[in-house]
N, C-alpha and C positions, 0 to 999 in steps of 0.2 A: 297654300291656302287650306289644303286638307288638314294640316296640323292645327291651324287656327280654328277651323270649324270644330275639330275634336276638343280642343281646349275650351272653347266657348260652351260646348255641350256639357262637359264635365263641370265647369264652373257653375252653370245654370242649375244642374242637378242639386248642387249643395246650397246655392243661394241665388234666387231669381233676380234680386236687386243687383247683386254683383255681376251677374250675367248681362243685365241691362246696361250697367255702367261700362262694361267691357265692349259691348256691342256699340254703344254710343261713341266710345273713343275710336274704335276701329273704323266706324263709318264717317268719322270727321276728318279723315286724311285724304283730300282729293289728289288725284294724279294731275300734275301740272302739264298743261298743254305745251308742247315744245315750241320754241320760237323759230318759226320758219322764215325764209327770206321775205315772203310777203308780209309777215308780221313785223319784221324789222323795218321794212319800207314804210309801213303805216306809222310805226313809232317815230321814225326819223322825220315824218311829215307833220307830226303833232307837237303841240306845246305840252310838256310834261308838268302835271300838277301833283304836288306831294303834300300830304297832310297826315296827321297822326291820330290813331285811336287806340287807347289802351297801351300806349308806349310803342306801338308798332307802326311802321311807315306804310301808308296806303298810297297808291298811285292811280291817277286818272289821266287819260289822254284827251286833249282839247283841240278842236279845229274851229276856225271861224270866229266871227264877232256878231253880237246881236243878242236877241232874247235867248235865254239859256234852255237847252234841252239836255236832260240826263239820260244816259243809256246804260242798261244793266245786262250783262251776259249771263249765261246759264252755268250750272254746275260743271266743273272741270273744263270750262271754256276760258276766254280771256277777252279783254277790252277790244283787241284788234279784230275780233270776229264781228264786232259791231261797227267797224271803221268805214266800210263802204257806205253804210246808211248815214253815219255821222258826217262823212265828207260831203255827201249830197245835201244834207241839212245845212252845212256850212256854206255851200254854194248858193243856197236859197236864203241866206241872210241870218242864220242862227249861229250861236256858239254851242256846238255839240260836244258834250263831255262824256266820255265812256269810262266807266269805273272798272278797275281790277279788284275783285273781291279779295278778302284775306286768303292767303295761300293760293292765289291764282295770279297768273301773269307776272307783273312787276311788283306786286304788293308782297309785303313780308308776311310770315306766318307759316305754320306747318299744319294746323288744324282749322277747320271752318265748319259751317253748318247754317241752318236757318237763322239762328239768333245772330251769329256773326255777320251774316249777309244783310239782314235788315238794319243792324246797327252801323254797318259800313255805309249803307245808303243814307241813313240819318246823319252820319258824320260828314258825308259829302254834301248833303243839303246844307248843313250848318256852315261848312266852309264856303260854299258858293254864296250864301246869303251874307256872310260876313266880309267876303273878300272880292266877290265878282259882281253880283247883282242881288238886290233885295227881293227880286221875284224870279221864280222858276216857271218858264212857260209850259213845259210839257215833260213827260217822262215816258221812256220806252223800255220794256223788259222782255227778255227771252227766257222761256222755260222756267226753271227755278228762280232765276233773277226777276222775272215778271211776277211770280207768285209772291216773293219777298217784297217787291216794290209795292204791290197792292196791299200787303199786310202792313208795311211800314207807314203807308198813307193813313191807315186807321190809328196806328200807335203814335205816330209823330206827324200830325197833319200840318200841311202848309196850304197856302191858297193856290193850289195847282188845279187847273180845270181839265187838262187834256192828258189822257193816258193811252198807251198802246201796249197791248199784251200779245206776244207772239209765241204760240205753242206753249202756253202756261196752263197747268192743270187746275181743275176745279178743286180737287183734293190732292195732296202730295203723294199720290200712289206711286209715281215713278221712283221716288226716294225710298218708300217703304218696300216696294217690290225689289229694288236693287239691293237693299240691305238683306232682305230675307233670302234672296237667291244666292248672294255672294257668301254670306256667313252661315246660312242654314240655321238661323236663330229660331228658337221655339216660339210657339204662338203666345205664350205668356210674356216672353221678352218683347216680342213685336207689339203686343198690346201696350206695354209700358213705353215703347218707342213712340207709338202713335200719340199717346196722351202727352208725352214730353214735347213733341213737336207742336201740338195744339196749345199747350200751356205757354210755349214761347210767344204765341200771339194772343195770350190772355183769353183763351177760349177752350173748347173741347172738340174732340174729333167729330162728334155728331154735327156740330155747327158748321164744320167745313163743308159737309154734304149739303147744308142748307144755304150755301153761298156766302158764308160770313166774310171771307176775304174780299169778295167782290161787292160788298154792300156799299152803295153810294154814300158819300159823306154830305153831298149837297145836290140840289137839282141842276146846278150849273156844270157838274162834272160830265165829261164826255169820254167814251171808251171805244177804242177800235180793237176788235178781236180778230187776229189773223191765225188761221189754222190750216194744216194740210191734211187732205183726206187719207193720205197714205203714211201718216206719221205713226211709227211703231213704238213711240215712247209715250206720247200723250194722245188720248182719244179725241179726235176732232169734234165729236158730238158734245164735248164739254162746252163748246162755244155757245150752243143753243141754251144749255142749262144756265150758263153764266148770264147770258142775255136776259133770261127770265128773271134774274135777280137784279140786273142792272139795266133798267129800261132805256136809259140814254146811251145805248151802245149800238154799234153796227158790226156785222160779221163779213169778213172777206176770206174766202176759202180758195185754196189751190189744190192741185193734184199732181203727184209725182215728185214733189220736192222733199218729202220726209220731214225730219225734225230740225235739221240745221241748215239745209240749203236754202230755206226760206230767207235767211239773213243776207244771201248774196243775189237773190233773184231781183232783177231790175224792176219788174212790175210790182213786187212787194215793196221794194224801197220807194217807188213812186207813190204807192198808196199811203205809206207812212208819212212821207214828206208832204203830200197834198193834205192829209188830215191835219197835220200839225200846222201847216201854213194857213189853213182856213180859219179866219177869225170868228166866223159865225157858221160853224159846220151844221148843216141840216142833215139829219139822219133819215135815210131811206130804208126800205125793206132790206132784210139780209140778202146779200148777193154772193154768188159763187163764180169764181174765175177758174177755168180748167186750163192747166198748162200741159204741154207735151211731156211725157215721161222722159226723164233724163237717164 
């Protein structure tokens, strides 16, 4: 890594644009999460859906029958990390479909990023509408997957009314901070990276801070925001800021679960399933649930 950092520094000194392109390339290669025994058990229990985007095979795992719910994992994660939630949704009468993003899980590809992720979501949407159901009941996204899910909803809208965001940032600072810390990229390069990410969603970086990604598309949309107060990746206070931009939302907070254990917590899963199951969900004041530290 040290050699890469030195190379990037030298390249940037001669050409900032070239340094930016190198940084973007290096940041686009996620580490694949290993397939553990638990993951394989989830895969074996699911129906495998295959579709193509850009000539590369994408894979999603499906459980159950009924109204369709799509689930999106985070960066360097995989569909099986959403499986416990998906299986409970299936038990409650839904067809829960969890996507493997490009270069993640069972999907093909070596490089990925915000653009690839939201295009994967749109491709899955189109596949579902054409082959499974003309309507998608709800969508759930964790971390960067949730951020891209909400962005895709603006760029490729469907008549979906219910969304769940789990530990997704207001602004993609986790990605920016991760790139800057790993590659030691210069401020000028990181400024270009920020604007490139914003341009991916047809906006600018300043608009991210003003809640652009979480702007409601209609008064019928409902949003559940789930955050943990001890998340060291995403600031849980983003929930209140997002709610300020998305009035028809409710907040559910935990403590002691961090960034990823939220996906396996039974009370969190119950909250998600209850929210999606409710046909006429009435939003109360934001509420906080404190869990024992694990």
